[in-house]
Structures are given as C-alpha cells and as structure tokens.
N, C-alpha and C positions, 0 to 999 in steps of 0.2 A: 504494500500500500504506500509506503514512504517513497519508494522508487517512482511510483506512478505520479505522486504529488510533485516530486522534484523534477520529473520529466515534464510535467505540465507547466510548472512555474519557470523552468529553465535554470533553477538554482535551488539551494535549500530554502526552507520557509523563512527562516530568520533573515538571511541575506536579502531575500526578495522583499520582505517587509521594510527593511532599512532602506533599500533602494527606492521603494515606492514612497516612503516618508520624505526622503530627501528631494525627490523629483516633485512631489506634491508641494513641499515648502517653497521650492524655487518657482514653480508655476503660479502658486498663490501670491507670492511676492510680486511677480511680473504683472499678474492680473490686477493687483491692488494699485500698482504704479500707474497703470493705464486706466484705472477707474472702472474696471469690468467686474461684473458679478456673474455667477453661474447661471442665474435666471435670465440674464441678458441673452445668452446663447439659446436657452430653451424658448424664450419668447421670440427670438429671431427666427428660429426654425419653424415655430408655430405660425408666425405671421407670413413666412414665405409660403408654407403649404396652403394657408388660407387664401393668400393672394393668387396663387396659381389656380386654386379651386374656383375662386370667384371670376377670374378672367378666362378660365378655360385653359386647356393645355396648349393653346396657341401662344400663350405667353412664353413658353419655352422655345418656340420656334422650331426650326428644323432639327435642332439638337435633341429635343424631346422625342421627335418622330424617330430619329435614328436610334435613340436609346431604347425606346419601346420595341422597335423592330429587331434590334440586336438581342435584347433580353428574351424575346420569344424563342430564340435559338440557343443562346448561351446558358441560360438558367437550367433548362431541362438537361442539357449535356453535362453541366456541372453536377447536378443532383445524381445523375446516373454514374458518373465517374466516382463521386464520393461514396455511393452505395457499393460499388464494386471494390474500391480500395478499403472500405470499412471491414469487409469480410476477412481480409488478410491478417 
C-alpha cells in the first residue's frame, strides 16, 4: 500500500506535503501581491461559461467549432486507449 501511495505522489508522503506547503506559500504570497483571491478565479470561470451560454457558442468562433469537432474523435479514442492500458 505504501509503495502505491509513493508511486502516486511521486515521492514519500512527508516530502510531498512539505513541497506542497512551500509551493502553496509562494503562490499565496504572489496572489496577495497582485490582489487576487481564489474566488476571483472561480467567478471568472463562472462568468465566462455564463457569457458563452448567453451569447451562444458562436462567441467562441471557429475555435469552438474545431474543438467540438476534434473532441468527437479524440475523446472516444482516449477512453478506449485508457481502458485497454488499465487492464495491464
């Protein structure tokens, strides 16, 4: 069990927690310097989705068309590949 946790985390649990704490402290400091709050990101994403919804997907232009067209092929292939590699 411990090997699986270490493999998932990429390092031991203690070292991973210390790394996450240090990076969180640095990112928090940078966000405070720029006056950003975590909810700003949440509201920004929410407002973007609502704006796209209200304007229709034409707001994304051709990029949205290409994205949806490509996703109809890529996502099923990705799922099938993951299912086959999961059995190993």
